[in-house]
C-alpha positions as CSV (number, residue, x, y, z in Angstrom):
1,X,0.0,0.0,0.0
2,X,1.5,3.3,-1.1
3,X,1.1,6.5,0.9
4,X,2.0,10.2,0.3
5,X,5.0,12.1,1.6
6,X,3.6,14.8,4.0
7,X,6.2,17.3,2.7
8,X,6.3,16.9,-1.1
9,X,3.1,14.8,-1.7
10,X,5.1,12.2,-3.7
11,X,3.9,8.6,-3.5
12,X,6.2,6.6,-1.3
13,X,6.3,3.0,0.0
14,X,8.8,3.5,2.8
15,X,9.0,6.6,5.0
16,X,11.0,8.1,7.9
17,X,9.6,10.3,10.6
18,X,11.2,13.7,11.2
19,X,12.1,14.0,14.9
20,X,11.5,17.8,14.9
21,X,8.1,18.2,13.1
22,X,6.7,14.7,13.2
23,X,5.9,14.4,9.5
24,X,6.3,11.2,7.5
25,X,8.8,12.1,4.8
26,X,10.5,10.4,1.8
27,X,14.2,10.0,1.4
28,X,14.3,13.0,-1.0
29,X,12.9,15.3,1.7
30,X,15.2,14.0,4.4
31,X,18.1,16.5,4.9
32,X,20.2,14.5,7.3
33,X,20.2,11.7,9.8
34,X,22.5,10.5,12.5
35,X,22.8,8.0,15.3
36,X,22.4,9.7,18.7
37,X,23.0,6.4,20.4
38,X,23.1,2.7,19.4
39,X,19.3,2.5,19.4
40,X,18.2,6.1,18.7
41,X,18.4,7.6,15.1
42,X,17.7,11.3,14.6
43,X,16.2,12.4,11.3
44,X,15.7,16.1,10.2
45,X,13.7,17.2,7.1
46,X,14.6,20.1,4.8
47,X,12.0,22.4,6.3
48,X,13.2,21.9,9.9
49,X,16.8,22.4,8.8
50,X,16.1,26.0,8.0
51,X,14.8,26.6,11.6
52,X,17.9,27.4,13.6
53,X,16.5,26.2,16.9
54,X,15.7,22.8,15.5
55,X,19.0,22.6,13.6
56,X,20.9,23.4,16.8
57,X,19.0,20.7,18.7
58,X,19.8,18.2,15.9
59,X,23.5,19.1,15.9
60,X,23.6,18.6,19.7
61,X,21.9,15.2,19.2
62,X,18.7,16.1,21.0
63,X,15.2,15.2,19.8
64,X,12.6,17.8,20.6
65,X,10.1,16.5,23.2
66,X,7.0,17.8,21.3
67,X,7.3,15.0,18.7
68,X,6.6,11.4,19.5
69,X,9.0,9.0,17.7
70,X,7.3,6.3,15.8
71,X,8.7,4.0,13.1
72,X,7.3,1.9,10.4
């Protein structure tokens, strides 16, 4: 079952969740990702990358508390 990317509205089959806005995004809309620990992966989308508060939190390996992390 295909779904739509919540940022670009492209049809996708696998998605990742941005840790800073909570949207389900495709790989093209993902700006960067990193491992904060062995079990925690941080993902930031291109829209959140332009927000300096969210980018600073990403670079300090902190997920914002307002977004619940869910995976597929």
